[in-house]
N, CA and C of each residue as an Amber inpcrd file, in Angstrom:
protein
   726
  44.7160000  49.7110000-185.7210000  44.6640000  49.7780000-184.2580000
  45.9850000  49.3490000-183.6180000  46.9540000  48.8750000-184.4220000
  48.2440000  48.4280000-183.8770000  49.1780000  49.6280000-183.6850000
  49.7450000  49.7560000-182.5030000  50.7330000  50.8010000-182.2350000
  52.1070000  50.3000000-182.6700000  52.7330000  50.9440000-183.6610000
  53.9770000  50.4060000-184.2380000  55.2300000  50.7740000-183.4400000
  55.2390000  50.4500000-182.1580000  56.3740000  50.8310000-181.3070000
  57.6800000  50.2060000-181.8050000  57.7040000  48.8800000-181.9280000
  58.9400000  48.1990000-182.3220000  59.3000000  48.5090000-183.7720000
  58.3030000  48.5880000-184.6330000  58.5670000  48.8870000-186.0380000
  59.1450000  50.2920000-186.2120000  58.6060000  51.2780000-185.5170000
  59.0960000  52.6540000-185.6290000  60.5560000  52.7520000-185.1810000
  60.9060000  52.0410000-184.1040000  62.3130000  52.0380000-183.6600000
  63.2140000  51.4530000-184.7360000  62.7480000  50.3780000-185.3660000
  63.5560000  49.6990000-186.3870000  63.7540000  50.5920000-187.6100000
  62.7170000  51.3040000-188.0170000  62.8280000  52.2280000-189.1500000
  63.8440000  53.3200000-188.8440000  63.8620000  53.8200000-187.6150000
  64.8500000  54.8280000-187.2240000  66.2710000  54.2800000-187.3590000
  66.4480000  53.0280000-186.9450000  67.7780000  52.4050000-187.0280000
  68.2280000  52.2740000-188.4810000  67.3330000  51.8180000-189.3540000
  67.6920000  51.6400000-190.7600000  67.9350000  52.9900000-191.4360000
  67.1530000  53.9990000-191.0720000  67.3560000  55.3440000-191.6160000
  68.7290000  55.8580000-191.2230000  69.1030000  55.6610000-189.9750000
  70.4220000  56.0520000-189.4900000  71.5260000  55.3150000-190.2520000
  71.2260000  54.0740000-190.6570000  72.2010000  53.2730000-191.3930000
  72.2780000  53.5970000-192.8700000  71.5110000  54.5850000-193.3350000
  71.6140000  55.0380000-194.7140000  70.6150000  54.4310000-195.6720000
  69.6090000  53.6950000-195.1450000  68.5870000  53.1240000-196.0390000
  67.7530000  54.2560000-196.6330000  67.4810000  54.1740000-197.9200000
  66.6970000  55.2050000-198.5790000  65.2200000  55.0620000-198.2300000
  64.4970000  56.1560000-198.4180000  63.0690000  56.1330000-198.1400000
  62.3320000  55.1430000-199.0220000  62.7910000  54.9920000-200.2680000
  62.1450000  54.0720000-201.2010000  62.3120000  52.6280000-200.7530000
  63.5240000  52.2750000-200.3150000  63.7840000  50.9040000-199.8650000
  63.0190000  50.6230000-198.5750000  62.9770000  51.6020000-197.6750000
  62.2340000  51.4380000-196.4280000  60.7430000  51.2420000-196.6950000
  60.2270000  51.9960000-197.6640000  58.8060000  51.8560000-198.0120000
  58.5240000  50.4620000-198.5560000  59.4550000  49.9350000-199.3600000
  59.2780000  48.5980000-199.9180000  59.3260000  47.5480000-198.8130000
  60.2780000  47.7080000-197.8810000  60.3780000  46.7800000-196.7530000
  59.1030000  46.8220000-195.9210000  58.5910000  48.0290000-195.6980000
  57.3620000  48.1690000-194.9320000  56.1890000  47.4990000-195.6030000
  56.1190000  47.6340000-196.9330000  55.0100000  47.0530000-197.6870000
  55.0710000  45.5210000-197.6600000  56.2710000  44.9640000-197.8760000
  56.4230000  43.5110000-197.9180000  56.1370000  42.8870000-196.5510000
  56.6980000  43.4740000-195.4970000  56.4800000  42.9140000-194.1560000
  55.0180000  43.0610000-193.7400000  54.3580000  44.1160000-194.2310000
  52.9240000  44.2940000-193.9390000  52.1070000  43.1800000-194.5820000
  52.4950000  42.8200000-195.8110000  51.7940000  41.7370000-196.5110000
  51.9720000  40.4130000-195.7780000  53.2010000  40.1370000-195.3520000
  53.4600000  38.8770000-194.6430000  52.7170000  38.8680000-193.3100000
  52.7690000  39.9820000-192.5900000  52.0620000  40.0770000-191.3120000
  50.5750000  39.7950000-191.4980000  50.0110000  40.3130000-192.6020000
  48.5900000  40.1160000-192.8750000  48.2140000  38.6620000-193.1120000
  49.2050000  37.8410000-193.4850000  48.9560000  36.4200000-193.7260000
  49.1710000  35.5780000-192.4690000  49.7910000  36.1650000-191.4410000
  49.9200000  35.4750000-190.1590000  48.5420000  35.4310000-189.4830000
  48.4040000  34.5360000-188.4960000  47.1580000  34.5300000-187.7240000
  47.1660000  35.7240000-186.7680000  45.9960000  36.2140000-186.4410000
  45.8700000  37.2910000-185.4590000  46.2440000  36.7400000-184.0890000
  47.3210000  37.2560000-183.4530000  47.7500000  36.7160000-182.1620000
  46.7320000  36.9020000-181.0460000  45.7820000  37.8000000-181.2410000
  44.7630000  38.0380000-180.2160000  43.5590000  37.1130000-180.3700000
  43.5500000  36.3100000-181.4370000  42.4580000  35.3780000-181.6520000
  42.5390000  34.2440000-180.6300000  41.4260000  33.9390000-179.9440000
  41.4420000  32.8400000-178.9730000  41.8360000  31.5300000-179.6450000
  42.5700000  30.7060000-178.9070000  43.0910000  29.4650000-179.4870000
  42.1300000  28.3090000-179.3720000  42.6040000  27.1270000-179.7880000
  43.9340000  26.9050000-180.3760000  43.9490000  27.1570000-181.8840000
  45.1360000  27.5560000-182.3980000  45.3260000  27.6650000-183.8480000
  46.7820000  27.4110000-184.2140000  46.9640000  27.0850000-185.4980000
  48.2880000  26.7060000-186.0000000  48.3450000  27.1290000-187.4610000
  49.1650000  28.1320000-187.7680000  49.2290000  28.6570000-189.1380000
  50.6680000  28.5550000-189.6390000  50.8360000  28.1820000-190.9030000
  52.1880000  27.9750000-191.4330000  52.3050000  28.5380000-192.8420000
  53.4710000  29.0890000-193.1650000  53.7000000  29.6250000-194.5040000
  55.1820000  29.8270000-194.7600000  55.4960000  30.3140000-195.9600000
  56.8830000  30.4700000-196.3440000  57.0790000  31.7550000-197.1490000
  58.1710000  32.4360000-196.8930000  58.5560000  33.6150000-197.6600000
  59.6800000  33.1830000-198.5940000  59.4420000  33.3180000-199.9020000
  60.4220000  32.8390000-200.8820000  60.7590000  33.9560000-201.8710000
  61.8300000  33.7360000-202.6200000  62.1300000  34.6680000-203.6980000
  63.3540000  35.5110000-203.4560000  63.3490000  36.7230000-204.0080000
  64.5520000  37.5530000-204.0340000  64.6980000  38.3830000-202.7560000
  64.8480000  37.6870000-201.6240000  65.0480000  38.3960000-200.3510000
  66.4520000  38.1380000-199.8000000  67.3360000  37.5120000-200.5770000
  68.6370000  37.1120000-200.0610000  69.4380000  38.3000000-199.5260000
  69.4560000  39.4090000-200.2820000  70.2840000  40.5490000-199.8710000
  69.7570000  41.2130000-198.6090000  68.4640000  41.0430000-198.3320000
  67.9200000  41.6920000-197.1430000  67.0550000  40.7570000-196.3360000
  67.4220000  39.4790000-196.3140000  66.5660000  38.4750000-195.6640000
  66.4670000  38.7110000-194.1590000  67.6100000  38.9200000-193.5020000
  67.5870000  39.1540000-192.0570000  66.8520000  40.4460000-191.7370000
  67.0800000  41.4690000-192.5610000  66.3680000  42.7360000-192.3720000
  64.8790000  42.5270000-192.5360000  64.4920000  41.6570000-193.4690000
  63.0870000  41.3940000-193.7290000  62.4230000  40.7170000-192.5320000
  63.0390000  39.6390000-192.0210000  62.3540000  38.9720000-190.9090000
  62.5300000  39.7090000-189.5800000  63.5440000  40.5740000-189.4780000
  63.6210000  41.4480000-188.2910000  62.4510000  42.4230000-188.3030000
  62.1550000  42.9610000-189.4850000  60.9930000  43.8480000-189.6120000
  59.7010000  43.1280000-189.3050000  59.5910000  41.8810000-189.7870000
  58.3890000  41.0910000-189.4990000  58.2570000  40.8230000-188.0020000
  59.3720000  40.5140000-187.3470000  59.3530000  40.2720000-185.8940000
  58.8750000  41.5210000-185.1570000  59.3850000  42.6870000-185.5750000
  58.9580000  43.9420000-184.9290000  57.4570000  44.1500000-185.0920000
  56.9580000  43.9260000-186.2920000  55.5250000  44.1260000-186.5400000
  54.6780000  43.0710000-185.8310000  55.1810000  41.8310000-185.7870000
  54.4440000  40.7730000-185.0930000  54.3760000  41.0570000-183.5940000
  55.4790000  41.5740000-183.0340000  55.4840000  41.9370000-181.6140000
  54.5130000  43.0780000-181.3480000  54.4680000  44.0440000-182.2550000
  53.5020000  45.1400000-182.1210000  52.0670000  44.6210000-182.1690000
  51.8450000  43.5730000-182.9820000  50.4860000  43.0340000-183.1560000
  50.0550000  42.1720000-181.9700000  51.0330000  41.6560000-181.1840000
  50.6560000  40.8850000-180.0040000  51.3120000  39.5310000-179.8430000
  52.1970000  39.1340000-180.7620000  52.9380000  37.8780000-180.5530000
  53.8650000  38.0580000-179.3600000  53.8450000  37.0670000-178.4590000
  54.5640000  37.2320000-177.1950000  55.8350000  36.3950000-177.0860000
  55.9480000  35.3470000-177.8940000  57.1630000  34.5340000-177.8520000
  57.6320000  34.2850000-179.2820000  58.8720000  34.6550000-179.5590000
  59.4060000  34.5710000-180.9150000  60.6580000  33.7040000-180.9020000
  60.6470000  32.6610000-181.7250000  61.7970000  31.7640000-181.8530000
  62.3550000  31.9060000-183.2590000  63.6510000  32.1790000-183.3550000
  64.3210000  32.2440000-184.6560000  65.3150000  31.0870000-184.7310000
  65.1050000  30.1940000-185.7050000  66.0520000  29.0980000-185.9410000
  66.9820000  29.5730000-187.0410000  68.2340000  29.8810000-186.6490000
  69.1280000  30.6360000-187.5310000  70.2930000  29.8030000-188.0350000
  70.0560000  28.9550000-189.0050000  71.1520000  28.2470000-189.6520000
  71.7510000  27.1400000-188.8160000  72.6940000  26.4100000-189.4180000
  73.2560000  25.2190000-188.7780000  74.6220000  25.4740000-188.1530000
  75.1520000  26.7030000-188.2410000  76.4830000  26.9980000-187.7100000
  76.4210000  28.0410000-186.6010000  77.3300000  27.9180000-185.6170000
  77.3620000  28.8560000-184.4960000  77.5660000  30.2930000-184.9510000
  78.4460000  30.4860000-185.9340000  78.7640000  31.8510000-186.3580000
  77.5240000  32.5630000-186.8910000  76.7380000  31.8580000-187.7020000
  75.5260000  32.4670000-188.2470000  74.5160000  32.7410000-187.1440000
  74.3780000  31.8080000-186.1990000  73.4440000  32.0210000-185.0920000
  73.8540000  33.2400000-184.2760000  75.1470000  33.3530000-183.9610000
  75.6430000  34.4830000-183.1780000  75.4190000  35.8040000-183.9170000
  75.6920000  35.8090000-185.2240000  75.4880000  37.0160000-186.0210000
  74.0150000  37.4150000-186.0410000  73.1450000  36.4280000-186.1470000
  71.7100000  36.7110000-186.1580000  71.2670000  37.3030000-184.8330000
  71.7890000  36.7570000-183.7180000  71.4620000  37.3040000-182.4010000
  71.9050000  38.7640000-182.2880000  73.1010000  39.0580000-182.7810000
  73.6020000  40.4350000-182.7350000  72.6970000  41.3590000-183.5480000
  72.2960000  40.9010000-184.7460000  71.4120000  41.7190000-185.5850000
  70.0750000  41.9700000-184.8950000  69.5380000  40.9420000-184.2160000
  68.2520000  41.1000000-183.5310000  68.3950000  41.8910000-182.2360000
  69.5500000  41.8130000-181.5950000  69.8290000  42.6910000-180.4530000
  69.7120000  44.1490000-180.8850000  70.2810000  44.4430000-182.0540000
  70.2900000  45.8190000-182.5500000  68.9390000  46.2440000-183.1060000
  68.2590000  45.3340000-183.8150000  67.0460000  45.7190000-184.5200000
  65.7530000  45.5440000-183.7460000  65.7880000  44.7190000-182.6820000
  64.5430000  44.4370000-181.9580000  64.6900000  44.5660000-180.4400000
  65.6860000  43.8820000-179.8630000  65.8250000  43.8640000-178.4000000
  66.2780000  45.2140000-177.8660000  67.3200000  45.7830000-178.5050000
  67.8200000  47.0880000-178.0720000  68.8680000  47.0370000-176.9870000
  69.2850000  45.8170000-176.6030000  70.3200000  45.6780000-175.5690000
  71.3390000  44.6370000-176.0030000  72.5620000  44.7620000-175.4860000
  73.6300000  43.8130000-175.7860000  73.3830000  42.5370000-174.9830000
  72.9800000  41.4610000-175.6610000  72.6090000  40.2230000-174.9630000
  73.8120000  39.5380000-174.3130000  75.0330000  39.8260000-174.7720000
  76.2260000  39.2040000-174.1880000  76.3760000  39.5890000-172.7200000
  75.8500000  40.7350000-172.3470000  75.9730000  41.1870000-170.9580000
  75.0490000  40.4270000-170.0090000  74.1580000  39.5990000-170.5710000
  73.3330000  38.7440000-169.7150000  74.1950000  37.7730000-168.9160000
  75.3740000  37.4560000-169.4640000  76.2420000  36.4600000-168.8360000
  77.1500000  37.0680000-167.7740000  77.1350000  38.3820000-167.6250000
  78.0130000  39.0520000-166.6740000  77.1970000  39.9130000-165.7200000
  77.8650000  40.4780000-164.7640000  77.2050000  41.3700000-163.8040000
  77.3940000  42.8310000-164.1990000  77.9180000  43.0320000-165.4130000
  78.1050000  44.4050000-165.8700000  76.7660000  45.0670000-166.1610000
  76.7590000  46.3910000-166.1090000  75.5360000  47.1450000-166.3810000
  75.1030000  46.9050000-167.8280000  73.8000000  46.7920000-168.0500000
  73.3200000  46.5400000-169.4060000  73.6770000  47.6900000-170.3270000
  73.9260000  47.3460000-171.5700000  74.3180000  48.3320000-172.5730000
  73.2730000  48.3790000-173.6760000  72.7680000  49.5710000-173.9360000
  71.7530000  49.7320000-174.9710000  72.4270000  49.8940000-176.3280000
  71.9330000  49.1280000-177.2950000  72.4910000  49.1580000-178.6450000
  71.3530000  49.3070000-179.6490000  71.7010000  49.7030000-180.8590000
  70.7060000  49.7780000-181.9310000  69.4710000  50.5620000-181.5530000
  68.3160000  49.9190000-181.6620000  67.0330000  50.5830000-181.4030000
  66.8890000  51.0330000-179.9580000  67.6440000  50.4170000-179.0440000
  67.5650000  50.7870000-177.6340000  68.0920000  52.1860000-177.3540000
  68.8540000  52.7210000-178.2940000  69.3780000  54.0760000-178.1210000
  68.3120000  55.1420000-178.3960000  67.2580000  54.7500000-179.1110000
  66.2030000  55.7090000-179.4620000  65.0970000  55.7510000-178.4080000
  64.7210000  54.5810000-177.9200000  63.6030000  54.4970000-176.9740000
  63.7460000  53.1880000-176.1980000  63.8870000  53.2920000-174.8940000
  64.0540000  52.0970000-174.0590000  62.8650000  51.9070000-173.1230000
  61.7180000  52.4700000-173.4910000  60.5230000  52.3740000-172.6550000
  60.1050000  50.9210000-172.4610000  60.1200000  50.1650000-173.5590000
  59.7200000  48.7550000-173.5090000  60.9340000  47.9000000-173.8470000
  61.0750000  46.7910000-173.1280000  62.2800000  45.9850000-173.2830000
  61.9410000  44.5060000-173.5000000  62.0820000  44.0160000-174.7190000
  61.8790000  42.5890000-174.9630000  62.8640000  41.7640000-174.1320000
  62.4230000  40.5950000-173.7350000  63.2760000  39.6700000-172.9720000
  63.9670000  38.7440000-173.9550000  65.2860000  38.5550000-173.8210000
  65.9720000  37.5980000-174.6690000  66.5190000  36.4580000-173.8090000
  66.1350000  35.2440000-174.1530000  66.5560000  34.0650000-173.4030000
  67.8260000  33.4490000-173.9880000  68.3410000  34.0510000-175.0720000
  69.6010000  33.6150000-175.6520000  70.5020000  34.8370000-175.7860000
  71.7650000  34.6260000-176.0890000  72.7010000  35.7380000-176.1940000
  73.6350000  35.5340000-177.3810000  74.4550000  36.5520000-177.6480000
  75.2940000  36.5460000-178.8450000  76.5980000  35.7810000-178.6660000
  76.8050000  35.1790000-177.4920000  78.0620000  34.4830000-177.2210000
  77.9580000  32.9860000-177.4550000  76.7950000  32.4000000-177.0660000
  76.6490000  30.9610000-177.2460000  75.1890000  30.5900000-177.4820000
  75.0130000  29.3800000-177.9770000  73.6910000  28.8640000-178.3340000
  72.8300000  28.6840000-177.0890000  71.5610000  28.3310000-177.3090000
  70.6240000  28.1630000-176.2070000  71.1750000  27.2270000-175.1360000
  71.0230000  27.6540000-173.8880000  71.4850000  26.8830000-172.7430000
  70.4000000  26.9360000-171.6720000  70.0060000  25.7770000-171.1590000
  68.8810000  25.7300000-170.2080000  69.1660000  26.5330000-168.9390000
  70.3940000  26.4290000-168.4290000  70.7380000  27.1490000-167.1950000
  70.7000000  28.6580000-167.4200000  71.2320000  29.1090000-168.5600000
  71.2360000  30.5410000-168.8710000  69.8150000  31.0550000-169.0370000
  68.9780000  30.2780000-169.7330000  67.5860000  30.6920000-169.9460000
  66.8370000  30.7860000-168.6230000  67.0630000  29.8090000-167.7430000
  66.4170000  29.8300000-166.4240000  66.9090000  31.0160000-165.6140000
  68.1990000  31.3590000-165.7820000  68.7970000  32.4770000-165.0450000
  68.2310000  33.8300000-165.4080000  67.5330000  33.9210000-166.5540000
  66.8970000  35.1880000-166.9270000  65.8580000  35.5770000-165.8760000
  65.2300000  34.5600000-165.2800000  64.3430000  34.7970000-164.1400000
  62.9770000  35.3640000-164.4720000  62.5060000  35.1610000-165.7020000
  61.1790000  35.6430000-166.0830000  60.3310000  34.4450000-166.4980000
  59.3780000  34.0150000-165.6680000  58.4980000  32.9060000-166.0580000
  57.7090000  33.2510000-167.3140000  57.5160000  32.2780000-168.1760000
  56.8300000  32.5330000-169.4460000  55.4290000  33.1100000-169.2420000
  54.7380000  32.6220000-168.1990000  53.3600000  33.0840000-167.9900000
  53.3130000  34.5300000-167.4960000  54.4810000  35.0750000-167.0830000
  54.5210000  36.4520000-166.5730000  55.0340000  37.4540000-167.5970000
  55.1920000  37.0120000-168.8480000  55.7320000  37.9110000-169.8670000
  54.7840000  39.0820000-170.1220000  55.3090000  40.2870000-169.9890000
  54.5370000  41.4810000-170.3310000  55.0430000  42.1020000-171.6270000
  56.2640000  41.7290000-172.0250000  56.8400000  42.1450000-173.2930000
  57.2500000  40.8910000-174.0670000  57.4550000  40.9930000-175.3710000
  57.8200000  39.8090000-176.1600000  59.1340000  39.1820000-175.6990000
  59.2350000  37.8750000-175.8380000  60.4580000  37.1420000-175.5030000
  61.0610000  36.5790000-176.7770000  62.3870000  36.5540000-176.8430000
  63.0860000  36.1130000-178.0460000  64.0440000  34.9680000-177.7380000
  64.0140000  33.9420000-178.5920000  64.9960000  32.8620000-178.5760000
  65.6320000  32.8110000-179.9660000  66.9510000  32.8750000-180.0440000
  67.6570000  32.6890000-181.3140000  68.4960000  31.4280000-181.1610000
  68.1380000  30.3770000-181.8940000  68.7950000  29.0900000-181.6960000
  69.3680000  28.5590000-183.0080000  70.3340000  27.6680000-182.8770000
  70.9370000  27.0140000-184.0340000  70.0310000  25.8800000-184.4900000
  70.0500000  25.5970000-185.8030000  69.2650000  24.4850000-186.3330000
  70.0640000  23.2010000-186.1150000  69.9700000  22.7280000-184.8760000
  70.7660000  21.5930000-184.4300000  69.8820000  20.7220000-183.5420000
  69.9630000  19.4080000-183.7030000  69.0770000  18.5070000-182.9820000
  69.2280000  18.6280000-181.4710000  70.4670000  18.7460000-180.9960000
  70.6850000  18.8430000-179.5460000  70.1190000  20.1500000-178.9980000
  70.3280000  21.2430000-179.7380000  69.7940000  22.5390000-179.3070000
  68.2710000  22.5030000-179.2400000  67.6510000  21.9680000-180.2770000
  66.1880000  21.8690000-180.3000000  65.6870000  20.9830000-179.1650000
  66.4020000  19.9010000-178.8870000  66.0250000  19.0060000-177.7920000
  66.0950000  19.7310000-176.4530000  67.1690000  20.5120000-176.2460000
  67.3230000  21.2770000-175.0020000  66.2010000  22.2940000-174.8370000
  65.8410000  22.9700000-175.9410000  64.7690000  23.9580000-175.8710000
  63.4350000  23.2900000-175.5550000  63.1640000  22.1550000-176.2030000
  61.9160000  21.4310000-175.9490000  61.8220000  20.9830000-174.4960000
  62.9300000  20.4770000-173.9420000  62.9490000  20.0540000-172.5400000
  62.7390000  21.2400000-171.6090000  63.3880000  22.3640000-171.9320000
  63.2540000  23.5590000-171.0880000  61.8170000  24.0740000-171.1110000
  61.2060000  24.0970000-172.2840000  59.8090000  24.5440000-172.3840000
  58.8830000  23.6170000-171.6040000  59.1660000  22.3190000-171.6810000
  58.3580000  21.3520000-170.9320000  58.4630000  21.6070000-169.4310000
  59.6880000  21.8700000-168.9650000  59.9220000  22.1150000-167.5410000
  59.3420000  23.4480000-167.0810000  59.1610000  24.3790000-168.0230000
  58.6950000  25.7190000-167.6560000  57.2630000  26.0000000-168.1160000
  56.5390000  24.9420000-168.4410000  55.1170000  25.0930000-168.7410000
  54.3620000  25.3030000-167.4320000  53.5490000  26.3640000-167.3490000
  52.8510000  26.6700000-166.0870000  52.1000000  25.4890000-165.4910000
  51.3820000  24.7310000-166.3230000  50.6470000  23.5610000-165.8550000
  51.2500000  22.3290000-166.5200000  51.8080000  21.4390000-165.7210000
  52.4930000  20.2640000-166.2530000  51.5810000  19.4650000-167.1910000
  52.1280000  19.0980000-168.3480000  51.3700000  18.2970000-169.2990000
  50.4790000  19.0820000-170.2300000  50.3570000  20.3830000-169.9900000
  49.5020000  21.2110000-170.8510000  50.3560000  21.9610000-171.8690000
  49.6790000  22.6440000-172.7840000  50.3920000  23.4620000-173.7530000
  50.5720000  24.8750000-173.2100000  51.5060000  25.6010000-173.8120000
  51.7810000  26.9740000-173.3810000  50.8050000  27.9120000-174.0860000
  50.0760000  28.6820000-173.3150000  49.0320000  29.5410000-173.8740000
  49.5770000  30.9420000-174.1530000  50.5560000  31.0130000-175.0490000
  51.1440000  32.2830000-175.4690000  51.2380000  32.2460000-176.9950000
  50.8030000  33.2890000-177.7070000  50.9590000  33.2760000-179.1680000
  52.4360000  33.2850000-179.5510000  52.8570000  32.2750000-180.3120000
  54.2670000  32.0760000-180.6420000  54.4990000  32.1770000-182.1440000
  55.5450000  32.9010000-182.5170000  55.9640000  33.0070000-183.9040000
  57.3060000  32.3100000-184.0610000  57.3810000  31.3630000-184.9920000
  58.6260000  30.6420000-185.2730000  59.1280000  31.0490000-186.6570000
  60.3240000  31.6400000-186.6960000  60.9790000  32.0000000-187.9500000
  62.0380000  30.9450000-188.2480000  61.9210000  30.2850000-189.3900000
  62.8860000  29.2580000-189.7960000  63.7350000  29.8160000-190.9320000
  64.9320000  30.3120000-190.5780000  65.8400000  30.8620000-191.5750000
  66.4750000  29.7200000-192.3700000  66.6740000  29.9340000-193.6660000
  67.2010000  28.8790000-194.5510000  66.3300000  27.6180000-194.4240000
  65.0500000  27.7870000-194.6580000  64.0920000  26.6950000-194.4520000
  64.3360000  25.5080000-195.3760000  65.1470000  25.7200000-196.4150000
  65.4550000  24.6230000-197.3270000  66.5950000  23.7540000-196.8030000
  67.2070000  24.1640000-195.7080000  68.3680000  23.4480000-195.1800000
  68.0220000  22.7460000-193.8710000  67.9670000  21.4160000-193.8920000
  67.7950000  20.5560000-192.7060000  66.3740000  20.4930000-192.1580000
  65.5000000  21.4320000-192.5500000  64.1370000  21.4360000-192.0010000
  63.2110000  20.4540000-192.7140000  63.5240000  20.1480000-193.9540000
  62.6080000  19.3590000-194.7810000  62.6260000  17.8950000-194.3620000
  61.4430000  17.2750000-194.3440000  61.3600000  15.8460000-194.0620000
  61.7610000  15.0670000-195.3190000  62.9600000  14.5010000-195.3020000
  63.4680000  13.7890000-196.4850000  63.3110000  12.2740000-196.3720000
  62.6160000  11.8040000-195.3320000  62.3380000  10.3690000-195.2090000
  61.2470000   9.9650000-196.2010000  61.3640000   8.7790000-196.7490000
  60.4130000   8.3450000-197.7720000  59.3530000   7.3670000-197.2470000
  59.6700000   6.6830000-196.1340000  58.7300000   5.7010000-195.6120000
  57.5030000   6.3440000-195.0010000  56.3630000   5.6800000-195.0970000
  55.1190000   6.1980000-194.5340000  55.2630000   6.3690000-193.0200000
  55.0190000   7.5780000-192.5330000  55.0950000   7.8280000-191.1010000
  56.4890000   8.1490000-190.5910000  57.5210000   8.0330000-191.4490000
  58.8830000   8.3420000-191.0260000  59.1450000   9.8390000-191.1420000
  59.8740000  10.3690000-190.1620000  60.1460000  11.8070000-190.1330000
  61.6010000  12.0190000-189.7290000  62.3020000  12.9140000-190.4140000
  63.6710000  13.2320000-190.0220000  63.6640000  13.9440000-188.6690000
  64.7870000  13.8530000-187.9700000  64.8340000  14.3070000-186.5680000
  64.5150000  15.7950000-186.4120000  65.1930000  16.6570000-187.1810000
  64.9810000  18.0970000-187.0180000  63.5710000  18.4930000-187.4500000
  63.0680000  17.8740000-188.5140000  61.7030000  18.1440000-188.9350000
  60.7150000  17.7950000-187.8240000  60.9290000  16.6470000-187.1870000
  60.0460000  16.2270000-186.0930000  60.1510000  17.1850000-184.9100000
  61.3730000  17.6560000-184.6190000  61.5540000  18.5610000-183.4800000
  60.8990000  19.9120000-183.7260000  60.9320000  20.3810000-184.9770000
  60.2480000  21.6320000-185.2970000  58.7380000  21.4630000-185.1130000
  58.2100000  20.3100000-185.5600000  56.7830000  20.0170000-185.3440000
  56.4640000  19.9800000-183.8430000  57.3300000  19.3300000-183.0650000
  57.1210000  19.2330000-181.6150000  57.1380000  20.6190000-180.9710000
  58.0320000  21.4830000-181.4540000  58.1190000  22.8340000-180.9100000
  56.8130000  23.5890000-181.1530000  56.2690000  23.4650000-182.3500000
  54.9960000  24.1250000-182.6540000  53.8700000  23.5580000-181.7820000
  53.9220000  22.2520000-181.5160000  52.8620000  21.6100000-180.7140000
  52.9360000  21.9820000-179.2300000  54.0460000  22.5360000-178.7880000
  54.1690000  22.9320000-177.3810000  53.2460000  24.1130000-177.0580000
  52.7500000  24.7800000-178.1100000  51.9650000  26.0020000-177.9230000
  50.5420000  25.8180000-178.4380000  49.6010000  26.3950000-177.7190000
  48.2030000  26.3900000-178.1550000  48.0310000  27.1920000-179.4380000
  48.8220000  28.2870000-179.5440000  48.7070000  29.1990000-180.6860000
  50.0990000  29.4120000-181.2750000  50.2840000  28.9450000-182.5000000
  51.6130000  29.0490000-183.1000000  51.5250000  29.4020000-184.5730000
  52.5430000  30.1040000-185.0570000  52.6350000  30.4780000-186.4620000
  54.0600000  30.2150000-186.9370000  54.1960000  29.4350000-188.0150000
  55.5010000  29.0930000-188.5790000  55.7090000  29.8660000-189.8840000
  56.8670000  30.5440000-189.9910000  57.2190000  31.2320000-191.2330000
  58.6230000  30.7970000-191.6450000  58.7000000  30.0590000-192.7590000
  60.0020000  29.6620000-193.2940000  60.5060000  30.7250000-194.2520000
  61.8090000  31.0050000-194.2130000  62.4350000  31.9480000-195.1450000
  63.4440000  31.2000000-196.0000000  63.3930000  31.3790000-197.3090000
  64.3890000  30.7830000-198.1910000  64.4850000  31.6010000-199.4710000
  65.7120000  31.7220000-199.9790000  65.9290000  32.3890000-201.2590000
  65.9880000  31.3570000-202.3840000  65.8630000  30.0880000-202.0320000
  65.9280000  29.0260000-203.0500000  64.6830000  28.1520000-202.9490000
  63.5220000  28.6910000-203.3760000  62.2710000  27.9460000-203.2040000
  62.2410000  26.6190000-203.9430000  63.0440000  26.5030000-205.0000000
  63.0460000  25.2420000-205.7600000  63.5610000  24.0950000-204.9070000
  64.3490000  24.3960000-203.8770000  64.8630000  23.3370000-203.0050000
  63.7600000  22.6880000-202.1970000  62.6380000  23.3900000-202.0720000
  61.5400000  22.8780000-201.2650000  60.5080000  22.1380000-202.1110000
């Protein structure tokens, strides 16, 4: 019953990029399996589901979770957060890849008054337009996110945040979500998907004392708790690290 709007656009982009039918079929099969293990975003809340994708996905890891994001958006997830590594360069590259594979527009133009430019999947079909609260030039910024001008409760299309795995960035996002919660003190009633890229790096709670939690691990937990309905998917090519 799911209309594969975002997924079909993404397949067109990969086909244009020279991906073979066999590789595309494998990507479709794997992302379908992962999607099937996520919670149904249309299920009434509250719920909290967590899992990890491990193994030989290094060569196509970003392609894999971009495909999952497209399918999750088709299924009904409305807010998608990607925590993309600990360095600005990797975060920026990830935003560019998701601009091309999911958003369909150049997010850097959010910072200017220039006319929007359609890229990647946006060249095939621009009927539906995901909202991106981050851009390919710099990490999450509260003023920039507010300047997008779309209240979370009014989202009609999926919203995307691509952030660095950094304590200050996570703190800024948590504060912004708190300030933009429709009802003060309540949770956000939107199905949220959190993708944790390189889940073996900085996300793990390495504290040994009872009740002690490392800062980034605690912030990721806090981010999930901001939502009534949330799903966490960690990606790593080195499962032994976990």
